C-alpha positions as CSV (number, residue, x, y, z in Angstrom):
1,X,-11.9,-5.6,-1.5
2,X,-12.0,-5.3,2.3
3,X,-8.3,-4.4,2.4
4,X,-9.0,-1.4,0.1
5,X,-11.9,-0.3,2.2
6,X,-9.6,-0.1,5.3
7,X,-6.9,1.6,3.3
8,X,-9.0,4.4,1.9
9,X,-11.0,4.9,5.1
10,X,-7.7,5.3,7.0
11,X,-6.4,7.8,4.3
12,X,-9.6,9.9,4.6
13,X,-9.3,9.9,8.4
14,X,-5.6,10.9,8.6
15,X,-6.1,13.7,5.9
16,X,-9.0,15.0,8.0
17,X,-6.8,14.8,11.1
18,X,-4.2,16.9,9.2
19,X,-6.9,19.5,8.5
20,X,-8.1,19.6,12.1
21,X,-4.5,20.0,13.4
22,X,-3.9,22.8,10.9
23,X,-7.0,24.6,12.2
24,X,-5.7,24.3,15.8
25,X,-2.2,25.4,14.7
26,X,-3.6,28.7,13.2
27,X,-5.3,29.5,16.5
28,X,-2.6,28.5,18.9
29,X,0.7,30.3,18.2
30,X,2.4,29.0,21.4
31,X,1.7,25.4,20.3
32,X,2.2,26.0,16.5
33,X,5.3,23.8,16.2
34,X,3.6,21.0,18.1
35,X,0.6,20.9,15.7
36,X,2.8,21.2,12.6
37,X,4.8,18.2,13.7
38,X,1.6,16.3,14.2
39,X,0.6,17.2,10.6
40,X,3.9,15.9,9.3
41,X,3.4,12.6,11.1
42,X,-0.1,12.2,9.7
43,X,1.2,13.1,6.2
44,X,3.8,10.3,6.4
45,X,1.1,7.8,7.4
46,X,-1.0,8.9,4.4
47,X,2.0,8.4,2.1
48,X,2.5,4.9,3.5
49,X,-1.1,4.1,2.9
50,X,-1.1,5.4,-0.7
51,X,2.0,3.3,-1.4
52,X,0.3,0.3,0.2
53,X,3.2,-0.2,2.6
54,X,1.7,0.1,6.0
55,X,5.1,-0.6,7.7
56,X,6.3,2.9,6.6
57,X,3.5,4.3,8.8
58,X,5.7,3.4,11.8
59,X,7.8,6.5,10.9
60,X,4.7,8.7,11.0
61,X,3.5,7.1,14.2
62,X,7.0,7.7,15.6
63,X,6.9,11.4,14.7
64,X,3.4,11.7,16.4
65,X,4.7,10.0,19.5
66,X,7.8,12.1,19.7
67,X,5.7,15.3,19.3
68,X,3.4,14.3,22.1
69,X,6.3,13.3,24.4
70,X,7.9,16.7,23.7
71,X,4.6,18.4,24.6
72,X,4.4,16.3,27.8
73,X,7.9,17.4,28.8
74,X,7.1,21.0,28.0
75,X,4.0,20.7,30.2
76,X,5.8,18.9,33.0
77,X,8.4,21.7,33.4
78,X,6.3,23.0,36.3
79,X,7.0,19.9,38.4
80,X,9.6,21.6,40.7
81,X,7.0,24.0,41.9
82,X,4.6,21.1,42.7
83,X,7.1,19.8,45.3
84,X,8.4,23.1,46.7
85,X,8.0,24.1,50.4
86,X,7.2,27.8,50.1
87,X,3.7,29.3,50.6
88,X,3.7,30.1,46.9
89,X,4.5,26.5,46.0
90,X,1.8,25.3,48.3
91,X,-0.7,27.6,46.7
92,X,0.4,26.4,43.3
93,X,-0.1,22.7,44.3
94,X,-3.5,23.5,45.7
95,X,-4.6,25.2,42.5
96,X,-2.8,23.1,39.8
97,X,-2.1,19.6,41.1
98,X,-5.4,18.2,39.9
99,X,-5.0,19.9,36.5
100,X,-1.4,18.6,36.2
101,X,-2.5,15.1,37.0
102,X,-5.4,15.2,34.6
103,X,-3.4,16.7,31.8
104,X,-0.7,14.1,32.3
105,X,-3.3,11.3,32.1
106,X,-4.7,12.8,28.9
107,X,-1.3,13.0,27.2
108,X,0.0,9.7,28.6
109,X,-3.0,7.6,27.3
110,X,-2.6,9.5,24.0
111,X,1.1,8.5,23.8
112,X,0.3,4.8,24.7
113,X,-2.3,4.8,21.8
114,X,0.4,6.1,19.4
115,X,3.0,3.6,20.6
116,X,0.5,0.8,20.0
117,X,-0.2,2.2,16.6
118,X,3.5,2.4,15.9
119,X,3.7,-1.4,16.5
120,X,0.3,-2.3,15.1
121,X,0.8,-0.7,11.6
122,X,3.6,-3.3,10.9
123,X,1.8,-6.2,9.2
124,X,1.8,-9.0,11.8
125,X,-0.8,-11.3,13.3
126,X,-1.2,-8.9,16.2
127,X,-2.0,-5.8,14.1
128,X,-5.7,-6.0,14.5
129,X,-5.5,-6.5,18.3
130,X,-3.0,-3.7,18.7
131,X,-5.2,-1.4,16.6
132,X,-8.2,-2.0,18.8
133,X,-6.2,-1.6,22.0
134,X,-4.8,1.7,20.7
135,X,-8.3,2.9,19.9
136,X,-9.4,2.0,23.5
137,X,-6.4,3.9,24.9
138,X,-7.3,6.9,22.8
139,X,-10.9,6.7,23.8
140,X,-9.9,6.7,27.5
141,X,-7.8,9.8,26.8
142,X,-10.9,11.5,25.2
143,X,-13.1,10.4,28.1
144,X,-10.7,12.0,30.6
145,X,-10.5,15.1,28.5
146,X,-14.3,15.5,28.3
147,X,-15.0,14.7,31.9
148,X,-12.2,16.5,33.8
149,X,-10.1,18.9,31.8
150,X,-9.4,22.0,33.8
151,X,-11.5,25.0,32.9
152,X,-14.8,26.7,33.8
153,X,-16.9,23.5,33.9
154,X,-17.5,20.4,36.0
155,X,-18.5,17.0,34.8
156,X,-20.2,16.8,31.5
157,X,-21.5,20.4,31.6
158,X,-20.2,23.9,31.5
159,X,-21.2,26.2,34.4
160,X,-23.8,27.7,32.0
161,X,-25.4,24.3,31.6
162,X,-24.2,23.8,28.0
163,X,-23.1,20.2,27.3
164,X,-19.3,19.9,27.3
165,X,-19.2,17.7,24.2
166,X,-20.7,20.6,22.1
167,X,-18.4,23.2,23.6
168,X,-15.4,21.0,22.5
169,X,-16.8,19.9,19.1
170,X,-13.5,20.4,17.3
171,X,-11.6,18.4,19.8
172,X,-14.2,15.6,19.8
173,X,-14.1,15.4,16.0
174,X,-10.3,15.2,16.1
175,X,-10.4,12.3,18.5
176,X,-13.1,10.6,16.5
177,X,-11.3,10.7,13.1
178,X,-8.1,9.6,14.8
179,X,-9.7,6.6,16.5
180,X,-11.4,5.5,13.2
181,X,-8.1,6.1,11.3
182,X,-6.0,4.0,13.8
183,X,-8.5,1.1,13.6
184,X,-8.6,1.3,9.8
185,X,-4.8,1.5,9.5
186,X,-4.2,-1.5,11.7
187,X,-7.0,-3.5,10.1
188,X,-5.3,-2.7,6.7
189,X,-2.0,-3.9,8.1
190,X,-3.7,-7.1,9.2
191,X,-5.1,-7.6,5.7
192,X,-1.7,-7.2,4.2
193,X,-0.2,-9.7,6.7
194,X,-2.9,-12.3,5.8
195,X,-2.3,-11.7,2.1
196,X,1.4,-12.2,2.5
197,X,0.8,-15.4,4.4
198,X,-1.5,-16.7,1.7
199,X,1.1,-15.8,-1.0
200,X,3.9,-17.6,0.8
201,X,1.7,-20.7,1.3
202,X,0.8,-20.7,-2.4
203,X,4.5,-20.5,-3.3
204,X,5.3,-23.4,-1.1
205,X,2.5,-25.5,-2.6
206,X,3.7,-24.8,-6.2
207,X,5.4,-27.9,-7.7
208,X,9.1,-27.5,-8.0
209,X,11.1,-28.4,-11.1
210,X,12.6,-31.5,-9.4
211,X,9.2,-32.7,-8.5
212,X,8.1,-32.3,-12.1
213,X,11.0,-34.4,-13.3
214,X,10.2,-37.2,-10.9
215,X,6.5,-37.2,-12.1
216,X,7.6,-37.3,-15.7
217,X,9.9,-40.2,-15.1
218,X,7.1,-42.1,-13.4
219,X,4.8,-41.4,-16.3
220,X,7.5,-42.6,-18.8
221,X,8.0,-45.8,-16.8
222,X,4.2,-46.4,-16.8
223,X,4.2,-46.0,-20.6
224,X,7.1,-48.4,-20.9
225,X,5.4,-51.0,-18.7
226,X,2.1,-50.9,-20.6
227,X,4.0,-51.1,-24.0
228,X,3.1,-47.7,-25.2
229,X,6.8,-46.9,-25.8
230,X,9.8,-49.0,-26.5
231,X,12.8,-49.4,-24.2
232,X,14.9,-47.3,-26.7
233,X,12.3,-44.5,-26.6
234,X,12.1,-44.7,-22.9
235,X,15.9,-44.3,-22.5
236,X,16.0,-41.4,-25.0
237,X,13.2,-39.5,-23.3
238,X,14.7,-40.2,-19.9
239,X,18.1,-38.9,-21.1
240,X,16.5,-35.7,-22.5
241,X,14.5,-35.2,-19.4
242,X,17.5,-35.5,-17.0
243,X,19.6,-33.1,-19.2
244,X,17.0,-30.3,-19.1
């Protein structure tokens, strides 16, 4: 029962994530391919959950990770200007170093979260811990974003005094459903792992045919000793038992 709760909660969260990324894709032509790739990654994870094979979600997590790494490389293409010696380069550093560092931290912690998810969605005894660690990393990424992302605001408030959280409601919702989805997916993987362990334990505990034959011979000998069957009947039943 608990396994199904984690499963369907994760499905809902990743479908919601797909919808939110689609909304961002329609409003950001320059990053359209990036968001579409994220949607594809989430779709693979949903398919894995629907088929009750969380291990397949590693493919979706890998697609998400590759997409973010690609975005990071695209963003980091301005690095040469950050280390130049000209007056223009110095001005660029002054105006953009903080933004570059902050954006790098946001994306890096996001990538760490997805790498942990990639490992955590494989059913192992570490799935639950990896899921929680992934969620913490994503929360840190969200906190950096909310507190310091470059723009016309400082701290938790815009220059107009409007709380930053409400000015970035779409982004906050995206992080929220992703965090819940990651936790649910890894908890589902943990449930699958425990179920597999219980199944294997039950299989090992099940009496094997050879054990049944030994038990039957012991019972026949007991019947012979207490006179319930004759020696001839014992030999006949013993022969039949050993031949089967």
